[in-house]
PDBQT receptor file of N, H, CA, C and O in Angstrom, charges set to zero:
ATOM      1  N   MET A   1     170.370  10.945 192.030  1.00  0.00    +0.000 N 
ATOM      2  CA  MET A   1     170.770  12.166 191.635  1.00  0.00    +0.000 C 
ATOM      3  C   MET A   1     171.258  13.276 192.828  1.00  0.00    +0.000 C 
ATOM      4  O   MET A   1     170.644  13.551 193.859  1.00  0.00    +0.000 OA
ATOM      5  N   ILE A   2     172.429  13.769 192.406  1.00  0.00    +0.000 N 
ATOM      6  H   ILE A   2     172.927  13.545 191.568  1.00  0.00    +0.000 HD
ATOM      7  CA  ILE A   2     172.877  14.324 193.425  1.00  0.00    +0.000 C 
ATOM      8  C   ILE A   2     172.659  15.870 193.277  1.00  0.00    +0.000 C 
ATOM      9  O   ILE A   2     172.273  16.330 192.203  1.00  0.00    +0.000 OA
ATOM     10  N   LEU A   3     172.910  16.676 194.374  1.00  0.00    +0.000 N 
ATOM     11  H   LEU A   3     173.223  16.302 195.247  1.00  0.00    +0.000 HD
ATOM     12  CA  LEU A   3     172.545  17.961 194.252  1.00  0.00    +0.000 C 
ATOM     13  C   LEU A   3     173.106  18.867 193.104  1.00  0.00    +0.000 C 
ATOM     14  O   LEU A   3     172.396  19.654 192.478  1.00  0.00    +0.000 OA
ATOM     15  N   GLN A   4     174.411  18.689 192.891  1.00  0.00    +0.000 N 
ATOM     16  H   GLN A   4     174.988  18.050 193.400  1.00  0.00    +0.000 HD
ATOM     17  CA  GLN A   4     174.943  19.368 191.670  1.00  0.00    +0.000 C 
ATOM     18  C   GLN A   4     174.071  19.284 190.524  1.00  0.00    +0.000 C 
ATOM     19  O   GLN A   4     173.770  20.289 189.881  1.00  0.00    +0.000 OA
ATOM     20  N   ASP A   5     173.607  18.005 190.208  1.00  0.00    +0.000 N 
ATOM     21  H   ASP A   5     173.852  17.188 190.731  1.00  0.00    +0.000 HD
ATOM     22  CA  ASP A   5     172.775  17.651 189.060  1.00  0.00    +0.000 C 
ATOM     23  C   ASP A   5     171.497  18.389 189.096  1.00  0.00    +0.000 C 
ATOM     24  O   ASP A   5     170.975  18.738 188.037  1.00  0.00    +0.000 OA
ATOM     25  N   ILE A   6     170.891  18.683 190.368  1.00  0.00    +0.000 N 
ATOM     26  H   ILE A   6     171.315  18.399 191.228  1.00  0.00    +0.000 HD
ATOM     27  CA  ILE A   6     169.871  19.255 190.508  1.00  0.00    +0.000 C 
ATOM     28  C   ILE A   6     169.941  20.866 190.115  1.00  0.00    +0.000 C 
ATOM     29  O   ILE A   6     169.132  21.523 189.459  1.00  0.00    +0.000 OA
ATOM     30  N   PHE A   7     171.039  21.230 190.667  1.00  0.00    +0.000 N 
ATOM     31  H   PHE A   7     171.696  20.697 191.199  1.00  0.00    +0.000 HD
ATOM     32  CA  PHE A   7     171.477  22.862 190.005  1.00  0.00    +0.000 C 
ATOM     33  C   PHE A   7     171.575  22.800 188.565  1.00  0.00    +0.000 C 
ATOM     34  O   PHE A   7     170.997  23.567 187.796  1.00  0.00    +0.000 OA
ATOM     35  N   LYS A   8     172.439  21.718 188.196  1.00  0.00    +0.000 N 
ATOM     36  H   LYS A   8     172.908  21.094 188.821  1.00  0.00    +0.000 HD
ATOM     37  CA  LYS A   8     172.771  21.841 186.851  1.00  0.00    +0.000 C 
ATOM     38  C   LYS A   8     171.469  21.985 185.879  1.00  0.00    +0.000 C 
ATOM     39  O   LYS A   8     171.392  22.761 184.926  1.00  0.00    +0.000 OA
ATOM     40  N   HIS A   9     170.379  21.004 186.352  1.00  0.00    +0.000 N 
ATOM     41  H   HIS A   9     170.441  20.374 187.126  1.00  0.00    +0.000 HD
ATOM     42  CA  HIS A   9     169.135  20.978 185.604  1.00  0.00    +0.000 C 
ATOM     43  C   HIS A   9     168.402  22.069 185.722  1.00  0.00    +0.000 C 
ATOM     44  O   HIS A   9     167.725  22.491 184.785  1.00  0.00    +0.000 OA
ATOM     45  N   ASN A  10     168.454  22.615 186.831  1.00  0.00    +0.000 N 
ATOM     46  H   ASN A  10     169.004  22.272 187.593  1.00  0.00    +0.000 HD
ATOM     47  CA  ASN A  10     167.730  24.202 186.967  1.00  0.00    +0.000 C 
ATOM     48  C   ASN A  10     168.338  24.979 186.130  1.00  0.00    +0.000 C 
ATOM     49  O   ASN A  10     167.611  25.453 185.256  1.00  0.00    +0.000 OA
ATOM     50  N   GLU A  11     169.665  25.329 186.104  1.00  0.00    +0.000 N 
ATOM     51  H   GLU A  11     170.255  24.945 186.814  1.00  0.00    +0.000 HD
ATOM     52  CA  GLU A  11     170.539  26.094 185.062  1.00  0.00    +0.000 C 
ATOM     53  C   GLU A  11     169.893  26.053 183.753  1.00  0.00    +0.000 C 
ATOM     54  O   GLU A  11     169.511  27.059 183.156  1.00  0.00    +0.000 OA
ATOM     55  N   GLN A  12     169.777  24.778 183.300  1.00  0.00    +0.000 N 
ATOM     56  H   GLN A  12     170.087  23.960 183.786  1.00  0.00    +0.000 HD
ATOM     57  CA  GLN A  12     169.471  24.438 181.821  1.00  0.00    +0.000 C 
ATOM     58  C   GLN A  12     167.854  24.842 181.520  1.00  0.00    +0.000 C 
ATOM     59  O   GLN A  12     167.448  25.374 180.487  1.00  0.00    +0.000 OA
ATOM     60  N   TRP A  13     167.124  24.492 182.566  1.00  0.00    +0.000 N 
ATOM     61  H   TRP A  13     167.454  24.059 183.405  1.00  0.00    +0.000 HD
ATOM     62  CA  TRP A  13     165.757  25.135 182.581  1.00  0.00    +0.000 C 
ATOM     63  C   TRP A  13     165.548  26.476 182.558  1.00  0.00    +0.000 C 
ATOM     64  O   TRP A  13     164.619  26.859 181.847  1.00  0.00    +0.000 OA
ATOM     65  N   VAL A  14     166.288  27.430 183.263  1.00  0.00    +0.000 N 
ATOM     66  H   VAL A  14     167.043  27.119 183.841  1.00  0.00    +0.000 HD
ATOM     67  CA  VAL A  14     166.202  28.777 183.340  1.00  0.00    +0.000 C 
ATOM     68  C   VAL A  14     166.458  29.317 181.998  1.00  0.00    +0.000 C 
ATOM     69  O   VAL A  14     165.741  30.113 181.392  1.00  0.00    +0.000 OA
ATOM     70  N   ALA A  15     167.902  28.633 181.481  1.00  0.00    +0.000 N 
ATOM     71  H   ALA A  15     168.485  27.987 181.974  1.00  0.00    +0.000 HD
ATOM     72  CA  ALA A  15     168.242  29.212 180.017  1.00  0.00    +0.000 C 
ATOM     73  C   ALA A  15     167.237  28.871 178.884  1.00  0.00    +0.000 C 
ATOM     74  O   ALA A  15     167.076  29.581 177.892  1.00  0.00    +0.000 OA
ATOM     75  N   GLN A  16     166.623  27.793 179.115  1.00  0.00    +0.000 N 
ATOM     76  H   GLN A  16     166.753  27.216 179.921  1.00  0.00    +0.000 HD
ATOM     77  CA  GLN A  16     165.502  27.215 178.036  1.00  0.00    +0.000 C 
ATOM     78  C   GLN A  16     164.278  28.399 178.102  1.00  0.00    +0.000 C 
ATOM     79  O   GLN A  16     163.795  28.966 177.122  1.00  0.00    +0.000 OA
ATOM     80  N   LYS A  17     163.939  28.599 179.414  1.00  0.00    +0.000 N 
ATOM     81  H   LYS A  17     164.331  28.139 180.210  1.00  0.00    +0.000 HD
ATOM     82  CA  LYS A  17     162.631  29.577 179.495  1.00  0.00    +0.000 C 
ATOM     83  C   LYS A  17     163.233  30.944 179.039  1.00  0.00    +0.000 C 
ATOM     84  O   LYS A  17     162.427  31.589 178.369  1.00  0.00    +0.000 OA
ATOM     85  N   LEU A  18     164.209  31.436 179.191  1.00  0.00    +0.000 N 
ATOM     86  H   LEU A  18     164.863  30.912 179.735  1.00  0.00    +0.000 HD
ATOM     87  CA  LEU A  18     164.949  32.812 178.856  1.00  0.00    +0.000 C 
ATOM     88  C   LEU A  18     165.090  32.658 177.407  1.00  0.00    +0.000 C 
ATOM     89  O   LEU A  18     164.822  33.663 176.748  1.00  0.00    +0.000 OA
ATOM     90  N   ASN A  19     165.449  31.626 176.786  1.00  0.00    +0.000 N 
ATOM     91  H   ASN A  19     165.667  30.810 177.321  1.00  0.00    +0.000 HD
ATOM     92  CA  ASN A  19     165.702  31.608 175.233  1.00  0.00    +0.000 C 
ATOM     93  C   ASN A  19     164.158  31.659 174.589  1.00  0.00    +0.000 C 
ATOM     94  O   ASN A  19     163.881  32.456 173.693  1.00  0.00    +0.000 OA
ATOM     95  N   THR A  20     163.221  30.754 175.125  1.00  0.00    +0.000 N 
ATOM     96  H   THR A  20     163.447  30.106 175.852  1.00  0.00    +0.000 HD
ATOM     97  CA  THR A  20     161.918  31.085 174.630  1.00  0.00    +0.000 C 
ATOM     98  C   THR A  20     161.359  32.488 174.955  1.00  0.00    +0.000 C 
ATOM     99  O   THR A  20     160.967  33.224 174.049  1.00  0.00    +0.000 OA
ATOM    100  N   ASP A  21     161.330  32.806 176.087  1.00  0.00    +0.000 N 
ATOM    101  H   ASP A  21     161.648  32.209 176.823  1.00  0.00    +0.000 HD
ATOM    102  CA  ASP A  21     160.822  34.167 176.388  1.00  0.00    +0.000 C 
ATOM    103  C   ASP A  21     161.606  35.090 177.282  1.00  0.00    +0.000 C 
ATOM    104  O   ASP A  21     161.347  35.102 178.485  1.00  0.00    +0.000 OA
ATOM    105  N   PRO A  22     162.485  35.814 176.814  1.00  0.00    +0.000 N 
ATOM    106  CA  PRO A  22     163.409  36.633 177.471  1.00  0.00    +0.000 C 
ATOM    107  C   PRO A  22     162.717  37.428 178.787  1.00  0.00    +0.000 C 
ATOM    108  O   PRO A  22     163.354  37.560 179.832  1.00  0.00    +0.000 OA
ATOM    109  N   GLN A  23     161.459  37.902 178.641  1.00  0.00    +0.000 N 
ATOM    110  H   GLN A  23     160.941  37.795 177.793  1.00  0.00    +0.000 HD
ATOM    111  CA  GLN A  23     160.694  38.521 179.677  1.00  0.00    +0.000 C 
ATOM    112  C   GLN A  23     160.153  37.632 180.743  1.00  0.00    +0.000 C 
ATOM    113  O   GLN A  23     159.602  38.153 181.713  1.00  0.00    +0.000 OA
ATOM    114  N   TYR A  24     160.267  36.249 180.647  1.00  0.00    +0.000 N 
ATOM    115  H   TYR A  24     160.715  35.826 179.859  1.00  0.00    +0.000 HD
ATOM    116  CA  TYR A  24     159.488  35.191 181.533  1.00  0.00    +0.000 C 
ATOM    117  C   TYR A  24     159.603  35.517 182.744  1.00  0.00    +0.000 C 
ATOM    118  O   TYR A  24     158.523  35.834 183.241  1.00  0.00    +0.000 OA
ATOM    119  N   PHE A  25     160.759  35.588 183.653  1.00  0.00    +0.000 N 
ATOM    120  H   PHE A  25     161.637  35.330 183.249  1.00  0.00    +0.000 HD
ATOM    121  CA  PHE A  25     160.803  36.009 185.092  1.00  0.00    +0.000 C 
ATOM    122  C   PHE A  25     160.340  37.513 185.375  1.00  0.00    +0.000 C 
ATOM    123  O   PHE A  25     159.882  37.869 186.460  1.00  0.00    +0.000 OA
ATOM    124  N   GLU A  26     160.498  38.278 184.372  1.00  0.00    +0.000 N 
ATOM    125  H   GLU A  26     160.871  37.989 183.490  1.00  0.00    +0.000 HD
ATOM    126  CA  GLU A  26     160.106  39.675 184.490  1.00  0.00    +0.000 C 
ATOM    127  C   GLU A  26     158.629  39.782 184.821  1.00  0.00    +0.000 C 
ATOM    128  O   GLU A  26     158.155  40.526 185.680  1.00  0.00    +0.000 OA
ATOM    129  N   LYS A  27     157.858  38.821 183.917  1.00  0.00    +0.000 N 
ATOM    130  H   LYS A  27     158.244  38.217 183.220  1.00  0.00    +0.000 HD
ATOM    131  CA  LYS A  27     156.565  38.851 183.793  1.00  0.00    +0.000 C 
ATOM    132  C   LYS A  27     155.995  38.088 185.076  1.00  0.00    +0.000 C 
ATOM    133  O   LYS A  27     154.949  38.490 185.587  1.00  0.00    +0.000 OA
ATOM    134  N   LEU A  28     156.592  37.129 185.530  1.00  0.00    +0.000 N 
ATOM    135  H   LEU A  28     157.442  36.803 185.115  1.00  0.00    +0.000 HD
ATOM    136  CA  LEU A  28     156.221  36.204 186.547  1.00  0.00    +0.000 C 
ATOM    137  C   LEU A  28     156.389  37.029 187.803  1.00  0.00    +0.000 C 
ATOM    138  O   LEU A  28     155.640  36.838 188.761  1.00  0.00    +0.000 OA
ATOM    139  N   ALA A  29     157.284  37.881 187.830  1.00  0.00    +0.000 N 
ATOM    140  H   ALA A  29     157.893  38.036 187.051  1.00  0.00    +0.000 HD
ATOM    141  CA  ALA A  29     157.648  38.751 189.097  1.00  0.00    +0.000 C 
ATOM    142  C   ALA A  29     156.495  39.590 189.323  1.00  0.00    +0.000 C 
ATOM    143  O   ALA A  29     156.217  39.752 190.511  1.00  0.00    +0.000 OA
ATOM    144  N   LYS A  30     155.641  40.254 188.341  1.00  0.00    +0.000 N 
ATOM    145  H   LYS A  30     155.867  40.122 187.376  1.00  0.00    +0.000 HD
ATOM    146  CA  LYS A  30     154.743  41.242 188.409  1.00  0.00    +0.000 C 
ATOM    147  C   LYS A  30     153.406  40.418 189.163  1.00  0.00    +0.000 C 
ATOM    148  O   LYS A  30     152.513  41.031 189.748  1.00  0.00    +0.000 OA
ATOM    149  N   GLY A  31     153.443  39.228 189.055  1.00  0.00    +0.000 N 
ATOM    150  H   GLY A  31     154.169  38.731 188.579  1.00  0.00    +0.000 HD
ATOM    151  CA  GLY A  31     152.195  38.559 189.665  1.00  0.00    +0.000 C 
ATOM    152  C   GLY A  31     151.799  37.135 188.793  1.00  0.00    +0.000 C 
ATOM    153  O   GLY A  31     152.111  36.860 187.634  1.00  0.00    +0.000 OA
ATOM    154  N   GLN A  32     151.049  36.382 189.711  1.00  0.00    +0.000 N 
ATOM    155  H   GLN A  32     150.796  36.605 190.652  1.00  0.00    +0.000 HD
ATOM    156  CA  GLN A  32     150.424  35.253 189.019  1.00  0.00    +0.000 C 
ATOM    157  C   GLN A  32     148.953  35.382 189.136  1.00  0.00    +0.000 C 
ATOM    158  O   GLN A  32     148.499  36.028 190.081  1.00  0.00    +0.000 OA
ATOM    159  N   GLN A  33     148.131  34.812 188.235  1.00  0.00    +0.000 N 
ATOM    160  H   GLN A  33     148.499  34.287 187.467  1.00  0.00    +0.000 HD
ATOM    161  CA  GLN A  33     146.637  34.783 188.314  1.00  0.00    +0.000 C 
ATOM    162  C   GLN A  33     146.244  33.366 187.862  1.00  0.00    +0.000 C 
ATOM    163  O   GLN A  33     145.738  33.229 186.748  1.00  0.00    +0.000 OA
ATOM    164  N   PRO A  34     146.448  32.303 188.662  1.00  0.00    +0.000 N 
ATOM    165  CA  PRO A  34     146.197  30.886 188.004  1.00  0.00    +0.000 C 
ATOM    166  C   PRO A  34     144.708  30.701 188.010  1.00  0.00    +0.000 C 
ATOM    167  O   PRO A  34     143.992  31.145 188.907  1.00  0.00    +0.000 OA
ATOM    168  N   GLN A  35     144.249  29.997 186.922  1.00  0.00    +0.000 N 
ATOM    169  H   GLN A  35     144.831  29.637 186.193  1.00  0.00    +0.000 HD
ATOM    170  CA  GLN A  35     142.911  29.974 186.784  1.00  0.00    +0.000 C 
ATOM    171  C   GLN A  35     142.152  28.837 187.920  1.00  0.00    +0.000 C 
ATOM    172  O   GLN A  35     140.997  28.900 188.340  1.00  0.00    +0.000 OA
ATOM    173  N   ILE A  36     143.170  27.836 188.243  1.00  0.00    +0.000 N 
ATOM    174  H   ILE A  36     144.109  27.785 187.902  1.00  0.00    +0.000 HD
ATOM    175  CA  ILE A  36     142.973  26.723 189.060  1.00  0.00    +0.000 C 
ATOM    176  C   ILE A  36     144.098  26.736 190.169  1.00  0.00    +0.000 C 
ATOM    177  O   ILE A  36     145.303  26.897 189.973  1.00  0.00    +0.000 OA
ATOM    178  N   LEU A  37     143.441  26.528 191.401  1.00  0.00    +0.000 N 
ATOM    179  H   LEU A  37     142.463  26.397 191.560  1.00  0.00    +0.000 HD
ATOM    180  CA  LEU A  37     144.275  26.218 192.684  1.00  0.00    +0.000 C 
ATOM    181  C   LEU A  37     144.096  24.734 192.865  1.00  0.00    +0.000 C 
ATOM    182  O   LEU A  37     142.957  24.333 193.102  1.00  0.00    +0.000 OA
ATOM    183  N   TYR A  38     145.101  23.861 192.779  1.00  0.00    +0.000 N 
ATOM    184  H   TYR A  38     146.027  24.187 192.586  1.00  0.00    +0.000 HD
ATOM    185  CA  TYR A  38     144.959  22.482 193.207  1.00  0.00    +0.000 C 
ATOM    186  C   TYR A  38     145.586  22.151 194.390  1.00  0.00    +0.000 C 
ATOM    187  O   TYR A  38     146.801  22.348 194.373  1.00  0.00    +0.000 OA
ATOM    188  N   ILE A  39     145.126  21.706 195.413  1.00  0.00    +0.000 N 
ATOM    189  H   ILE A  39     144.139  21.546 195.427  1.00  0.00    +0.000 HD
ATOM    190  CA  ILE A  39     145.746  21.269 196.691  1.00  0.00    +0.000 C 
ATOM    191  C   ILE A  39     145.781  19.785 196.688  1.00  0.00    +0.000 C 
ATOM    192  O   ILE A  39     144.740  19.141 196.561  1.00  0.00    +0.000 OA
ATOM    193  N   GLY A  40     147.048  19.168 196.837  1.00  0.00    +0.000 N 
ATOM    194  H   GLY A  40     147.893  19.691 196.941  1.00  0.00    +0.000 HD
ATOM    195  CA  GLY A  40     147.017  17.586 196.767  1.00  0.00    +0.000 C 
ATOM    196  C   GLY A  40     147.767  17.119 197.891  1.00  0.00    +0.000 C 
ATOM    197  O   GLY A  40     148.374  17.961 198.554  1.00  0.00    +0.000 OA
ATOM    198  N   CYS A  41     147.823  15.917 198.210  1.00  0.00    +0.000 N 
ATOM    199  H   CYS A  41     147.330  15.234 197.672  1.00  0.00    +0.000 HD
ATOM    200  CA  CYS A  41     148.669  15.371 199.380  1.00  0.00    +0.000 C 
ATOM    201  C   CYS A  41     149.151  14.107 198.581  1.00  0.00    +0.000 C 
ATOM    202  O   CYS A  41     148.461  13.611 197.691  1.00  0.00    +0.000 OA
ATOM    203  N   SER A  42     150.385  13.615 198.957  1.00  0.00    +0.000 N 
ATOM    204  H   SER A  42     150.945  14.018 199.681  1.00  0.00    +0.000 HD
ATOM    205  CA  SER A  42     151.149  12.607 198.733  1.00  0.00    +0.000 C 
ATOM    206  C   SER A  42     151.457  11.844 199.902  1.00  0.00    +0.000 C 
ATOM    207  O   SER A  42     152.022  12.461 200.805  1.00  0.00    +0.000 OA
ATOM    208  N   ASP A  43     151.211  10.654 200.073  1.00  0.00    +0.000 N 
ATOM    209  H   ASP A  43     150.752  10.152 199.340  1.00  0.00    +0.000 HD
ATOM    210  CA  ASP A  43     151.551   9.779 201.135  1.00  0.00    +0.000 C 
ATOM    211  C   ASP A  43     152.486   8.698 200.959  1.00  0.00    +0.000 C 
ATOM    212  O   ASP A  43     152.059   7.928 200.099  1.00  0.00    +0.000 OA
ATOM    213  N   SER A  44     153.467   8.379 201.381  1.00  0.00    +0.000 N 
ATOM    214  H   SER A  44     153.814   9.005 202.080  1.00  0.00    +0.000 HD
ATOM    215  CA  SER A  44     154.490   7.247 200.882  1.00  0.00    +0.000 C 
ATOM    216  C   SER A  44     153.811   5.941 201.238  1.00  0.00    +0.000 C 
ATOM    217  O   SER A  44     154.189   4.937 200.635  1.00  0.00    +0.000 OA
ATOM    218  N   ARG A  45     152.708   5.819 202.282  1.00  0.00    +0.000 N 
ATOM    219  H   ARG A  45     152.401   6.635 202.772  1.00  0.00    +0.000 HD
ATOM    220  CA  ARG A  45     152.222   4.830 202.709  1.00  0.00    +0.000 C 
ATOM    221  C   ARG A  45     151.037   4.241 201.643  1.00  0.00    +0.000 C 
ATOM    222  O   ARG A  45     150.505   3.136 201.745  1.00  0.00    +0.000 OA
ATOM    223  N   VAL A  46     150.804   5.076 200.777  1.00  0.00    +0.000 N 
ATOM    224  H   VAL A  46     151.236   5.975 200.694  1.00  0.00    +0.000 HD
ATOM    225  CA  VAL A  46     149.826   4.669 199.873  1.00  0.00    +0.000 C 
ATOM    226  C   VAL A  46     150.364   3.513 198.731  1.00  0.00    +0.000 C 
ATOM    227  O   VAL A  46     149.588   3.078 197.880  1.00  0.00    +0.000 OA
TER     228      VAL A  46
């Protein structure tokens, strides 16, 4: 996947989010309160 594809898919994701919930990013900017914090590790040697 090339960089242009990543940006294109990101733009599509943003459009889908705004279509579903026009205030999605405005609400997100006000803060987040996740119920769970997960810290994981990925190692390519596994």
